[in-house]
N, C-alpha and C positions, 0 to 999 in steps of 0.2 A: 194610173189605171188606163189600159188600152180601151179605146172607144170604138174604132171601126171594126167591122165584122172580120176582115182578114186578120187583123192583129189579134182579136179575141180567139180566133181559131188557132193561130200559131202559139199563143201563150197557153191555151188549154192543152194543146197537143204536147207542148214542151213539158208541162207539169205531169201529164199522164205518162209520157214516155219515161220521164225521170223516175216515176214511182212504180210503173207497171211494165216497162219495156215496150219494145215495138210489137212483139207477138201478142202481148196481153192487152194491147190498146186497140180498140175498134174505131172505125170511122164514125159510126153512129154515136159512140160515147164521146168522141171529140166534138161532134156537132152539139150534143146535149150540154157538155161542159162549157162550150163557148156560147151557149144560148143562140145558136145559129141553126138554120135548116140544113139538111143534108144537101139540098140543092146548092146552097151557098158554099158549102165546103167544096163541092165539085166545080162550082163556078170559078172560085179562086185557085183551086188546085185540080185541074183536069187530069193530072197524073194519079189522082186518088191518094190512098193512104201513104204510099212511099213519098210522094211529093210533099204532103203535109209534114211528114216526119223529117224530111231534109230541111224544110223551112224551120221547123221547131228546133232541130239540132243546131242550126246556124244561129238562131235566136239565143238558145241556151249557151252556146259557145261564147257569144259576146257578153251575156249576162255574167258568166263565170269569169271571163277575162276582166271585166270591170272589178269584180271582187279581188281577183288576183293582183291587178294593177294597183288598186288602192292599198292592199296590204304591202306590196313591194315598195310603193312610193312612200309609205308611211314611216319607213325606217331607213336611215342612211346606211347603217351596218347591214350587209346582205344576210348575215346569219340571223339577225333580229328580224329582218324582213321575211325570211322563210318561216321562222317561228310564228310570226304574225299571221301568215297564211294558214298554218295548222290550227291556230286558235280560232280564226274566223270560220274555218270549215267545221271545227268541233262545235262551235256555238250554233251554227246553222243546222247541223244535224240534230243536236239536242233539242233545239227549238221546234224542229219539224217532227219530233217524235221518232227520229231515226229513219225517216222515209225519203227525205230529199237529199240524196247523195249526188254523185257526179252526174251531170246532165247527159253524158254520152255513154257511160259504162254499159248499161243494159243493152242499148241498141247496138253498140260496138260488138259485144259478145254474141248477140243473137245473129249478127250478119257476118261473122268471121268466115273467111274462105270465099266470100262473094266479091264480085266487082261492082256491087250496087252503089248507087249514089249515097245511100245511107252510110255505108262503110267509108266512102271517100269523105263525107262530111265529118265523120268521127275522127278519121286520121288527120284531117285539116284542123280540127279542134285541138287535138293533142299537140300538133306542131305549133299552132299559134300560141298555146300556153307556154310551151317550151321556149318560144321566141321571146316572150315577155320576161321569163326568168333569165335567159341568156343576155338580153339587153340590160337588165339590172346589174348582172355580174360584170359585163363589159364596162358599164358606167362606173363601177367600183374598182376598176383597174385589173380585172382578171384577164389573162390571155384568152384569145378567141377559142382555142381548142379546149381549154379547161372550162371556160364558160359554157360551151356547147355540151360537153359531157356532164357537167354538174347540172345543167338545166334539164337534161334528159333524166338524170337520176332524181332530181327533185320532183318532177311531174310524175314519174313512175312510182316513186315512193308515196307521194300524196294520194295517187289513185288507189294503191293497195291499202294504205292506212285508212282511207275513207271507207272502203268496202268492209274492212275488218272492224272498224268502229260501228258501222251499221249492223253487221251481223251480231256483234257482241253487245250492242246498245250501250256503248261506253266510249268516252272521249279518250281513254288511255292510249289506244293505238295511235291516234293523231298526236297526242302530247309527246309520246315516246319518239315517234318519227320526227317531230319538229326538233326535239332536243338533239337527236342523232344527226339530222341534216345540218343543224347549226354547227355541230362539232366538225362535220365534214367540211363545210364551207370555211370555217375558221382554220382548218388545217392547211389550207392553201395560203402561201405567203404572197401577198401582192404589194 
């Protein structure tokens, strides 16, 4: 549990952005959820809502990276590691009542076509997650170019499957995606 005010603000904003998106989340709501004053929010984030959102996205990026890292590190076989990721995502979605999806999707889609710090934080998040998958594949003997392309495919597929699972309130899209990604990873001879 985060105890200092700045951390509470970031965690609250992270959850709200994940569930409601950037447009649907207000600075007053962030303060209320964080049990902080509006003045405290502006004290820690003089840039206002966008600054809070960027900090929240960076926090969520690392939170998801930890989940991804644990799943990838939990299996020696890269195909099994990818399937472990989809299982963990499916479990998390189900347990949240289908509302806690990707921590950057909503903000990324709402800021498309902008050069905002939010868009940059979302792009950085996706790249960092791809790097984790890439590193796992490299460690398993995949050639660099194959590892890079597969990592992009894995993260892109996970993102789409997670949204589809949320919309359909079903684990099936993630399960199917996990199986197909595992087949794809296994199709590479290393």
